[in-house]
N, CA, C and O atoms as a printed pandas DataFrame, in Angstrom:
     atom_number atom_name residue_name chain_id  residue_number  x_coord  y_coord  z_coord
0              1         N          MET        A               1    0.826   -1.243   -0.047
1              2        CA          MET        A               1   -0.043   -0.095   -0.096
2              3         C          MET        A               1    0.893    1.358   -0.051
3              4         O          MET        A               1    1.672    1.636    0.860
4              5         N          ARG        A               2    0.676    2.037   -1.013
5              6        CA          ARG        A               2    1.502    3.209   -1.019
6              7         C          ARG        A               2    0.707    4.577   -0.025
7              8         O          ARG        A               2   -0.459    4.963   -0.105
8              9         N          LYS        A               3    1.632    5.002    0.732
9             10        CA          LYS        A               3    1.162    6.149    1.595
10            11         C          LYS        A               3    1.405    7.544    0.669
11            12         O          LYS        A               3    2.499    7.834    0.185
12            13         N          GLU        A               4    0.237    8.313    0.522
13            14        CA          GLU        A               4    0.267    9.558    0.058
14            15         C          GLU        A               4    0.613   10.760    1.050
15            16         O          GLU        A               4   -0.007   10.897    2.104
16            17         N          LYS        A               5    1.481   11.491    0.716
17            18        CA          LYS        A               5    1.778   12.954    1.527
18            19         C          LYS        A               5    0.421   13.873    1.295
19            20         O          LYS        A               5   -0.114   14.200    0.236
20            21         N          ILE        A               6    0.082   14.149    2.563
21            22        CA          ILE        A               6   -1.032   15.152    2.676
22            23         C          ILE        A               6   -0.711   16.583    3.023
23            24         O          ILE        A               6   -0.225   16.914    4.105
24            25         N          GLU        A               7   -0.932   17.197    2.301
25            26        CA          GLU        A               7   -0.485   18.775    2.905
26            27         C          GLU        A               7   -1.528   19.559    3.495
27            28         O          GLU        A               7   -2.676   19.805    3.123
28            29         N          VAL        A               8   -0.797   19.927    4.602
29            30        CA          VAL        A               8   -1.834   20.528    5.758
30            31         C          VAL        A               8   -1.377   21.951    5.503
31            32         O          VAL        A               8   -0.222   22.375    5.453
32            33         N          ALA        A               9   -2.883   22.802    5.303
33            34        CA          ALA        A               9   -2.797   24.094    5.447
34            35         C          ALA        A               9   -3.298   24.699    6.741
35            36         O          ALA        A               9   -4.345   24.211    7.165
36            37         N          ARG        A              10   -2.738   25.680    7.455
37            38        CA          ARG        A              10   -3.281   26.410    8.551
38            39         C          ARG        A              10   -4.168   27.544    8.302
39            40         O          ARG        A              10   -3.901   28.469    7.535
40            41         N          GLY        A              11   -5.021   27.447    8.853
41            42        CA          GLY        A              11   -6.034   28.723    8.456
42            43         C          GLY        A              11   -6.180   29.547    9.313
43            44         O          GLY        A              11   -5.590   29.339   10.373
44            45         N          SER        A              12   -6.829   30.505    9.208
45            46        CA          SER        A              12   -6.865   31.741    9.927
46            47         C          SER        A              12   -8.136   31.291   11.340
47            48         O          SER        A              12   -8.525   30.139   11.531
48            49         N          GLU        A              13   -8.568   32.462   12.135
49            50        CA          GLU        A              13   -9.571   32.244   13.019
50            51         C          GLU        A              13  -10.855   31.969   12.381
51            52         O          GLU        A              13  -11.784   31.329   12.873
52            53         N          ASN        A              14  -10.803   32.560   11.155
53            54        CA          ASN        A              14  -12.047   32.787   10.495
54            55         C          ASN        A              14  -12.198   31.910    9.278
55            56         O          ASN        A              14  -11.536   32.181    8.276
56            57         N          PRO        A              15  -12.942   30.976    9.288
57            58        CA          PRO        A              15  -13.086   30.046    7.925
58            59         C          PRO        A              15  -13.738   30.636    6.665
59            60         O          PRO        A              15  -13.626   30.324    5.479
60            61         N          PHE        A              16  -14.393   31.506    7.235
61            62        CA          PHE        A              16  -15.137   32.157    5.926
62            63         C          PHE        A              16  -14.367   32.898    5.260
63            64         O          PHE        A              16  -14.359   32.913    4.029
64            65         N          ARG        A              17  -13.481   33.740    6.139
65            66        CA          ARG        A              17  -12.459   34.338    5.238
66            67         C          ARG        A              17  -11.392   33.421    4.365
67            68         O          ARG        A              17  -10.919   33.667    3.255
68            69         N          ASP        A              18  -11.193   32.412    5.133
69            70        CA          ASP        A              18  -10.140   31.340    4.406
70            71         C          ASP        A              18  -11.016   31.058    3.114
71            72         O          ASP        A              18  -10.439   31.050    2.027
72            73         N          ALA        A              19  -12.138   30.867    3.169
73            74        CA          ALA        A              19  -12.833   30.364    1.918
74            75         C          ALA        A              19  -13.165   31.327    0.919
75            76         O          ALA        A              19  -13.781   31.090   -0.119
76            77         N          GLY        A              20  -12.674   32.540    1.334
77            78        CA          GLY        A              20  -13.100   33.717    0.272
78            79         C          GLY        A              20  -14.587   34.236    0.126
79            80         O          GLY        A              20  -15.083   34.892   -0.790
80            81         N          LEU        A              21  -15.113   33.792    1.202
81            82        CA          LEU        A              21  -16.522   34.160    1.034
82            83         C          LEU        A              21  -17.021   35.606    1.611
83            84         O          LEU        A              21  -16.458   36.129    2.573
84            85         N          PRO        A              22  -18.020   36.144    1.002
85            86        CA          PRO        A              22  -18.423   37.635    1.077
86            87         C          PRO        A              22  -18.736   37.766    2.490
87            88         O          PRO        A              22  -19.261   36.858    3.134
88            89         N          HIS        A              23  -18.365   39.074    3.046
89            90        CA          HIS        A              23  -18.791   39.283    4.644
90            91         C          HIS        A              23  -18.460   38.261    5.545
91            92         O          HIS        A              23  -19.337   37.709    6.208
92            93         N          PRO        A              24  -16.991   37.885    5.653
93            94        CA          PRO        A              24  -16.498   36.837    6.433
94            95         C          PRO        A              24  -16.686   37.013    8.034
95            96         O          PRO        A              24  -16.860   36.167    8.911
96            97         N          GLU        A              25  -16.581   38.517    8.094
97            98        CA          GLU        A              25  -16.538   38.626    9.599
98            99         C          GLU        A              25  -18.081   38.676   10.129
99           100         O          GLU        A              25  -18.352   38.470   11.312
100          101         N          LEU        A              26  -18.901   38.920    9.304
101          102        CA          LEU        A              26  -20.316   38.826    9.678
102          103         C          LEU        A              26  -20.725   37.456    9.883
103          104         O          LEU        A              26  -21.229   37.115   10.953
104          105         N          GLU        A              27  -20.513   36.519    8.776
105          106        CA          GLU        A              27  -20.661   35.233    9.028
106          107         C          GLU        A              27  -20.224   34.438   10.203
107          108         O          GLU        A              27  -20.837   33.676   10.952
108          109         N          ASN        A              28  -18.920   34.855   10.148
109          110        CA          ASN        A              28  -18.231   34.346   11.594
110          111         C          ASN        A              28  -18.870   34.712   12.831
111          112         O          ASN        A              28  -18.856   34.024   13.852
112          113         N          ALA        A              29  -19.417   35.800   12.694
113          114        CA          ALA        A              29  -20.135   36.198   14.263
114          115         C          ALA        A              29  -21.425   35.458   14.159
115          116         O          ALA        A              29  -21.741   34.899   15.209
116          117         N          ARG        A              30  -22.198   35.321   13.226
117          118        CA          ARG        A              30  -23.392   34.553   13.308
118          119         C          ARG        A              30  -22.933   33.215   13.663
119          120         O          ARG        A              30  -23.452   32.718   14.663
120          121         N          ALA        A              31  -22.107   32.579   13.067
121          122        CA          ALA        A              31  -21.764   31.224   13.344
122          123         C          ALA        A              31  -21.278   30.993   14.912
123          124         O          ALA        A              31  -21.618   29.956   15.483
124          125         N          VAL        A              32  -20.459   32.006   15.606
125          126        CA          VAL        A              32  -20.218   31.960   17.133
126          127         C          VAL        A              32  -21.408   32.114   17.944
127          128         O          VAL        A              32  -21.655   31.500   18.982
128          129         N          LEU        A              33  -22.240   33.137   17.279
129          130        CA          LEU        A              33  -23.648   32.888   18.162
130          131         C          LEU        A              33  -24.519   31.837   17.946
131          132         O          LEU        A              33  -25.234   31.463   18.875
132          133         N          ALA        A              34  -24.575   31.259   16.774
133          134        CA          ALA        A              34  -25.348   29.987   16.762
134          135         C          ALA        A              34  -24.567   28.938   17.526
135          136         O          ALA        A              34  -25.274   28.109   18.099
136          137         N          ALA        A              35  -23.262   28.803   17.654
137          138        CA          ALA        A              35  -22.576   27.719   18.142
138          139         C          ALA        A              35  -23.157   28.007   19.948
139          140         O          ALA        A              35  -23.639   27.102   20.629
140          141         N          GLU        A              36  -23.019   29.026   20.298
141          142        CA          GLU        A              36  -23.674   29.344   21.598
142          143         C          GLU        A              36  -24.858   28.869   21.911
143          144         O          GLU        A              36  -25.086   28.197   22.916
144          145         N          ILE        A              37  -25.868   29.272   20.862
145          146        CA          ILE        A              37  -27.171   28.811   21.279
146          147         C          ILE        A              37  -27.494   27.271   21.367
147          148         O          ILE        A              37  -28.271   26.720   22.146
148          149         N          ILE        A              38  -26.716   26.713   20.387
149          150        CA          ILE        A              38  -26.724   25.181   20.204
150          151         C          ILE        A              38  -26.187   24.698   21.697
151          152         O          ILE        A              38  -26.823   23.839   22.307
152          153         N          GLY        A              39  -25.277   25.145   22.123
153          154        CA          GLY        A              39  -24.507   24.566   23.395
154          155         C          GLY        A              39  -25.434   24.706   24.380
155          156         O          GLY        A              39  -25.726   23.705   25.034
156          157         N          ILE        A              40  -26.089   26.020   24.680
157          158        CA          ILE        A              40  -27.052   26.406   25.538
158          159         C          ILE        A              40  -28.393   25.145   25.731
159          160         O          ILE        A              40  -28.692   24.529   26.754
160          161         N          LEU        A              41  -28.971   25.069   24.451
161          162        CA          LEU        A              41  -29.950   24.413   24.272
162          163         C          LEU        A              41  -29.606   22.944   24.789
163          164         O          LEU        A              41  -30.376   22.344   25.540
164          165         N          LYS        A              42  -28.406   22.403   24.345
165          166        CA          LYS        A              42  -28.034   21.112   24.678
166          167         C          LYS        A              42  -27.815   20.931   26.239
167          168         O          LYS        A              42  -28.178   19.969   26.916
168          169         N          LYS        A              43  -27.098   22.142   26.688
169          170        CA          LYS        A              43  -26.799   22.051   28.222
170          171         C          LYS        A              43  -28.210   21.857   28.982
171          172         O          LYS        A              43  -28.483   20.946   29.764
172          173         N          GLN        A              44  -28.937   22.785   28.626
173          174        CA          GLN        A              44  -30.316   22.805   29.293
174          175         C          GLN        A              44  -31.303   21.643   28.637
175          176         O          GLN        A              44  -32.456   21.589   29.065
176          177         N          ASN        A              45  -30.999   20.974   27.899
177          178        CA          ASN        A              45  -31.565   19.860   27.419
178          179         C          ASN        A              45  -32.889   20.215   27.183
179          180         O          ASN        A              45  -33.829   19.759   27.834
180          181         N          LEU        A              46  -33.006   21.111   26.165
181          182        CA          LEU        A              46  -34.294   21.642   25.629
182          183         C          LEU        A              46  -34.712   21.245   24.184
183          184         O          LEU        A              46  -34.009   21.399   23.186
184          185         N          SER        A              47  -36.158   20.627   24.226
185          186        CA          SER        A              47  -36.358   19.942   22.863
186          187         C          SER        A              47  -36.716   21.180   22.029
187          188         O          SER        A              47  -37.109   22.197   22.601
188          189         N          LYS        A              48  -36.601   21.128   20.803
189          190        CA          LYS        A              48  -37.370   22.280   19.905
190          191         C          LYS        A              48  -38.294   22.840   20.237
191          192         O          LYS        A              48  -38.295   24.061   20.076
192          193         N          ARG        A              49  -39.498   22.162   20.856
193          194        CA          ARG        A              49  -40.756   22.867   21.222
194          195         C          ARG        A              49  -40.394   23.677   22.630
195          196         O          ARG        A              49  -40.867   24.799   22.810
196          197         N          LYS        A              50  -39.664   23.147   23.469
197          198        CA          LYS        A              50  -39.398   23.872   24.624
198          199         C          LYS        A              50  -38.561   25.126   24.307
199          200         O          LYS        A              50  -38.749   26.189   24.899
200          201         N          ALA        A              51  -37.793   24.989   23.517
201          202        CA          ALA        A              51  -36.863   26.162   23.209
202          203         C          ALA        A              51  -37.619   27.155   22.645
203          204         O          ALA        A              51  -37.573   28.313   23.057
204          205         N          ALA        A              52  -38.468   26.717   21.528
205          206        CA          ALA        A              52  -39.385   27.693   20.743
206          207         C          ALA        A              52  -40.412   28.407   21.898
207          208         O          ALA        A              52  -40.647   29.616   21.895
208          209         N          ALA        A              53  -40.933   27.534   22.799
209          210        CA          ALA        A              53  -41.580   28.388   23.793
210          211         C          ALA        A              53  -41.001   29.442   24.658
211          212         O          ALA        A              53  -41.676   30.377   25.089
212          213         N          ILE        A              54  -39.738   29.278   24.907
213          214        CA          ILE        A              54  -38.885   29.802   25.601
214          215         C          ILE        A              54  -38.337   31.244   24.877
215          216         O          ILE        A              54  -38.321   32.315   25.483
216          217         N          THR        A              55  -37.928   31.084   23.585
217          218        CA          THR        A              55  -37.286   32.095   22.890
218          219         C          THR        A              55  -38.305   32.838   22.099
219          220         O          THR        A              55  -38.084   33.948   21.615
220          221         N          GLY        A              56  -39.454   32.175   21.979
221          222        CA          GLY        A              56  -40.454   32.623   20.971
222          223         C          GLY        A              56  -40.400   32.777   19.471
223          224         O          GLY        A              56  -41.015   33.540   18.727
224          225         N          ILE        A              57  -39.483   31.830   19.223
225          226        CA          ILE        A              57  -39.293   31.619   17.878
226          227         C          ILE        A              57  -39.830   30.207   17.433
227          228         O          ILE        A              57  -39.857   29.272   18.234
228          229         N          ASP        A              58  -40.299   30.069   16.005
229          230        CA          ASP        A              58  -40.634   28.888   15.543
230          231         C          ASP        A              58  -39.847   27.764   15.962
231          232         O          ASP        A              58  -38.631   27.925   16.060
232          233         N          PRO        A              59  -40.394   26.574   16.241
233          234        CA          PRO        A              59  -39.616   25.312   16.329
234          235         C          PRO        A              59  -38.672   24.978   15.081
235          236         O          PRO        A              59  -37.626   24.356   15.268
236          237         N          ALA        A              60  -39.052   25.397   13.819
237          238        CA          ALA        A              60  -38.462   25.143   12.530
238          239         C          ALA        A              60  -37.314   25.815   12.743
239          240         O          ALA        A              60  -36.216   25.319   12.491
240          241         N          ASP        A              61  -37.462   26.888   13.179
241          242        CA          ASP        A              61  -36.172   27.780   13.405
242          243         C          ASP        A              61  -35.005   27.335   14.234
243          244         O          ASP        A              61  -33.845   27.282   13.824
244          245         N          ILE        A              62  -35.436   27.006   15.493
245          246        CA          ILE        A              62  -34.623   26.053   16.192
246          247         C          ILE        A              62  -33.812   24.828   15.678
247          248         O          ILE        A              62  -32.683   24.437   15.973
248          249         N          THR        A              63  -34.765   24.337   14.798
249          250        CA          THR        A              63  -34.014   23.234   13.897
250          251         C          THR        A              63  -33.027   23.788   13.076
251          252         O          THR        A              63  -31.918   23.256   13.018
252          253         N          ARG        A              64  -33.271   24.705   12.490
253          254        CA          ARG        A              64  -32.458   25.572   11.425
254          255         C          ARG        A              64  -30.964   25.985   12.173
255          256         O          ARG        A              64  -29.860   25.880   11.638
256          257         N          ILE        A              65  -31.186   26.378   13.270
257          258        CA          ILE        A              65  -30.045   26.999   13.962
258          259         C          ILE        A              65  -29.131   25.804   14.339
259          260         O          ILE        A              65  -27.911   25.818   14.177
260          261         N          ARG        A              66  -29.937   24.619   14.932
261          262        CA          ARG        A              66  -28.991   23.384   15.071
262          263         C          ARG        A              66  -28.525   22.860   13.901
263          264         O          ARG        A              66  -27.574   22.087   14.012
264          265         N          LYS        A              67  -28.995   23.106   12.685
265          266        CA          LYS        A              67  -28.438   22.277   11.456
266          267         C          LYS        A              67  -27.701   23.389   11.131
267          268         O          LYS        A              67  -27.367   23.209    9.960
268          269         N          ALA        A              68  -27.155   24.692   11.608
269          270        CA          ALA        A              68  -26.314   25.989   11.147
270          271         C          ALA        A              68  -26.919   26.271    9.819
271          272         O          ALA        A              68  -26.116   26.701    8.990
272          273         N          ASP        A              69  -28.021   26.142    9.465
273          274        CA          ASP        A              69  -28.728   26.773    8.218
274          275         C          ASP        A              69  -29.206   28.296    8.987
275          276         O          ASP        A              69  -30.142   28.426    9.775
276          277         N          LEU        A              70  -28.263   29.381    8.501
277          278        CA          LEU        A              70  -28.314   30.387    9.410
278          279         C          LEU        A              70  -29.032   31.769    8.350
279          280         O          LEU        A              70  -29.078   32.936    8.741
280          281         N          LYS        A              71  -29.435   31.397    7.269
281          282        CA          LYS        A              71  -29.927   32.188    6.492
282          283         C          LYS        A              71  -31.460   32.728    7.224
283          284         O          LYS        A              71  -32.325   32.038    7.764
284          285         N          GLY        A              72  -31.408   34.341    6.990
285          286        CA          GLY        A              72  -32.448   34.729    7.559
286          287         C          GLY        A              72  -32.316   35.143    9.149
287          288         O          GLY        A              72  -33.121   35.765    9.841
288          289         N          PHE        A              73  -31.186   34.656    9.456
289          290        CA          PHE        A              73  -30.883   34.923   11.239
290          291         C          PHE        A              73  -30.017   36.046   11.083
291          292         O          PHE        A              73  -28.916   35.780   10.600
292          293         N          THR        A              74  -30.254   37.274   11.383
293          294        CA          THR        A              74  -29.600   38.700   11.731
294          295         C          THR        A              74  -28.646   38.360   13.163
295          296         O          THR        A              74  -28.825   37.430   13.949
296          297         N          ILE        A              75  -27.808   39.206   13.206
297          298        CA          ILE        A              75  -27.207   39.091   14.584
298          299         C          ILE        A              75  -28.111   39.464   15.574
299          300         O          ILE        A              75  -28.316   38.747   16.554
300          301         N          ASP        A              76  -28.793   40.772   15.353
301          302        CA          ASP        A              76  -29.854   41.069   16.422
302          303         C          ASP        A              76  -30.534   40.056   16.754
303          304         O          ASP        A              76  -30.520   39.691   17.930
304          305         N          ARG        A              77  -31.222   39.430   15.869
305          306        CA          ARG        A              77  -32.163   38.245   16.046
306          307         C          ARG        A              77  -31.574   37.035   16.967
307          308         O          ARG        A              77  -32.238   36.459   17.829
308          309         N          MET        A              78  -30.413   36.786   16.691
309          310        CA          MET        A              78  -29.664   35.770   17.393
310          311         C          MET        A              78  -29.150   36.282   18.806
311          312         O          MET        A              78  -29.042   35.483   19.736
312          313         N          ILE        A              79  -28.809   37.737   18.966
313          314        CA          ILE        A              79  -28.834   38.075   20.387
314          315         C          ILE        A              79  -30.182   38.090   21.088
315          316         O          ILE        A              79  -30.227   37.844   22.293
316          317         N          LYS        A              80  -31.207   38.347   20.447
317          318        CA          LYS        A              80  -32.495   38.254   21.339
318          319         C          LYS        A              80  -32.910   36.685   21.513
319          320         O          LYS        A              80  -33.884   36.305   22.162
320          321         N          ILE        A              81  -32.255   36.083   21.014
321          322        CA          ILE        A              81  -32.470   34.358   21.331
322          323         C          ILE        A              81  -31.930   34.119   22.367
323          324         O          ILE        A              81  -32.516   33.489   23.247
324          325         N          LEU        A              82  -30.559   34.612   22.521
325          326        CA          LEU        A              82  -29.543   34.427   23.746
326          327         C          LEU        A              82  -30.018   34.949   24.852
327          328         O          LEU        A              82  -29.909   34.431   25.964
328          329         N          GLU        A              83  -30.608   36.077   24.584
329          330        CA          GLU        A              83  -31.209   37.061   26.103
330          331         C          GLU        A              83  -32.422   36.317   26.343
331          332         O          GLU        A              83  -32.755   36.332   27.529
332          333         N          SER        A              84  -33.154   35.693   25.600
333          334        CA          SER        A              84  -34.320   34.888   26.066
334          335         C          SER        A              84  -33.853   33.565   26.775
335          336         O          SER        A              84  -34.610   32.855   27.437
336          337         N          LEU        A              85  -32.628   33.337   26.578
337          338        CA          LEU        A              85  -32.178   31.976   27.194
338          339         C          LEU        A              85  -31.436   32.421   28.410
339          340         O          LEU        A              85  -30.785   31.544   28.977
340          341         N          ASN        A              86  -31.416   33.654   28.925
341          342        CA          ASN        A              86  -30.955   34.219   30.116
342          343         C          ASN        A              86  -29.485   34.177   29.960
343          344         O          ASN        A              86  -28.794   33.711   30.866
344          345         N          HIS        A              87  -28.846   34.736   28.621
345          346        CA          HIS        A              87  -27.427   34.948   28.636
346          347         C          HIS        A              87  -27.229   36.283   27.992
347          348         O          HIS        A              87  -27.936   36.687   27.069
348          349         N          LYS        A              88  -26.174   36.993   28.552
349          350        CA          LYS        A              88  -25.954   38.267   27.922
350          351         C          LYS        A              88  -24.757   38.279   27.062
351          352         O          LYS        A              88  -23.876   37.426   27.172
352          353         N          ILE        A              89  -24.712   39.445   26.027
353          354        CA          ILE        A              89  -23.660   39.414   25.104
354          355         C          ILE        A              89  -22.836   40.427   25.197
355          356         O          ILE        A              89  -23.301   41.565   25.272
356          357         N          GLU        A              90  -21.616   40.230   25.208
357          358        CA          GLU        A              90  -20.682   41.487   25.053
358          359         C          GLU        A              90  -19.767   41.668   23.931
359          360         O          GLU        A              90  -19.005   40.771   23.571
360          361         N          VAL        A              91  -19.832   42.854   23.351
361          362        CA          VAL        A              91  -19.129   42.936   21.985
362          363         C          VAL        A              91  -18.083   44.079   22.352
363          364         O          VAL        A              91  -18.249   45.013   23.137
364          365         N          ARG        A              92  -17.148   43.820   21.712
365          366        CA          ARG        A              92  -15.764   44.533   21.972
366          367         C          ARG        A              92  -15.599   45.429   20.469
367          368         O          ARG        A              92  -15.702   44.928   19.350
368          369         N          VAL        A              93  -15.372   46.596   20.715
369          370        CA          VAL        A              93  -14.819   47.217   19.376
370          371         C          VAL        A              93  -13.686   47.957   19.762
371          372         O          VAL        A              93  -13.517   48.615   20.789
372          373         N          ARG        A              94  -12.649   47.695   18.457
373          374        CA          ARG        A              94  -11.156   48.041   18.701
374          375         C          ARG        A              94  -10.859   48.384   17.086
375          376         O          ARG        A              94  -11.571   47.980   16.166
376          377         N          PRO        A              95   -9.623   49.240   16.926
377          378        CA          PRO        A              95   -9.197   49.084   15.858
378          379         C          PRO        A              95   -8.636   47.863   15.197
379          380         O          PRO        A              95   -8.254   46.926   15.899
380          381         N          ILE        A              96   -8.576   47.822   14.140
381          382        CA          ILE        A              96   -8.081   46.353   13.920
382          383         C          ILE        A              96   -6.627   46.211   13.958
383          384         O          ILE        A              96   -6.158   45.105   14.226
384          385         N          ARG        A              97   -5.769   47.322   13.690
385          386        CA          ARG        A              97   -4.091   46.948   13.901
386          387         C          ARG        A              97   -3.811   47.647   15.114
387          388         O          ARG        A              97   -2.682   48.084   15.335
388          389         N          SER        A              98   -4.635   47.767   15.813
389          390        CA          SER        A              98   -4.013   48.583   17.391
390          391         C          SER        A              98   -3.932   47.532   18.523
391          392         O          SER        A              98   -4.873   46.768   18.737
392          393         N          ARG        A              99   -2.955   47.511   19.138
393          394        CA          ARG        A              99   -2.431   46.790   20.289
394          395         C          ARG        A              99   -2.646   47.251   21.744
395          396         O          ARG        A              99   -2.382   46.627   22.772
396          397         N          LYS        A             100   -3.207   48.534   21.602
397          398        CA          LYS        A             100   -3.557   48.971   22.845
398          399         C          LYS        A             100   -4.861   48.754   23.375
399          400         O          LYS        A             100   -5.812   49.242   22.767
400          401         N          ALA        A             101   -5.055   48.090   24.427
401          402        CA          ALA        A             101   -6.276   47.508   25.027
402          403         C          ALA        A             101   -7.105   49.056   25.563
403          404         O          ALA        A             101   -8.329   49.095   25.689
404          405         N          ASP        A             102   -6.452   49.934   25.762
405          406        CA          ASP        A             102   -7.145   51.251   26.253
406          407         C          ASP        A             102   -8.131   51.875   25.372
407          408         O          ASP        A             102   -8.965   52.718   25.703
408          409         N          ARG        A             103   -7.931   51.332   24.132
409          410        CA          ARG        A             103   -8.703   51.957   22.968
410          411         C          ARG        A             103   -9.903   51.154   22.610
411          412         O          ARG        A             103  -10.380   51.371   21.496
412          413         N          GLU        A             104  -10.558   50.125   23.483
413          414        CA          GLU        A             104  -11.516   49.259   23.106
414          415         C          GLU        A             104  -12.938   50.036   23.736
415          416         O          GLU        A             104  -13.034   50.649   24.799
416          417         N          ALA        A             105  -13.754   49.845   22.935
417          418        CA          ALA        A             105  -15.225   50.074   23.454
418          419         C          ALA        A             105  -16.139   48.884   23.745
419          420         O          ALA        A             105  -16.450   48.186   22.779
420          421         N          ILE        A             106  -16.568   48.594   24.849
421          422        CA          ILE        A             106  -17.377   47.507   25.065
422          423         C          ILE        A             106  -18.600   47.775   25.476
423          424         O          ILE        A             106  -18.853   48.557   26.392
424          425         N          ILE        A             107  -19.726   46.917   24.591
425          426        CA          ILE        A             107  -20.997   47.095   24.963
426          427         C          ILE        A             107  -21.587   45.940   25.466
427          428         O          ILE        A             107  -21.306   44.885   24.896
428          429         N          HIS        A             108  -22.386   45.918   26.464
429          430        CA          HIS        A             108  -22.755   44.756   27.160
430          431         C          HIS        A             108  -24.341   44.796   26.645
431          432         O          HIS        A             108  -24.999   45.753   27.054
432          433         N          VAL        A             109  -24.929   43.939   25.876
433          434        CA          VAL        A             109  -26.246   43.797   25.653
434          435         C          VAL        A             109  -27.050   43.035   26.634
435          436         O          VAL        A             109  -28.259   42.887   26.458
């Protein structure tokens, strides 16, 4: 059996940027929020119906989040879902190339 060499490429922290997709920062933010929602639903052992009742969204939308089908889910909508699951959101704003922490703006939602 012949062994093939596999080339490994290290990616960045954002797979959407690595794939060359449009709006990679927004897509990554939505993916991170969805992962948090999925983790909370698992931790609290919530069915889609229970989760829908708590969050006020359709059970089909809970399924879509669990399958990472995030079309139609805006960041603000996902923040509202997290808030309804009793979680706070923290947004940090800082210059891209700055290394000074004192230039950050932090928003707690």
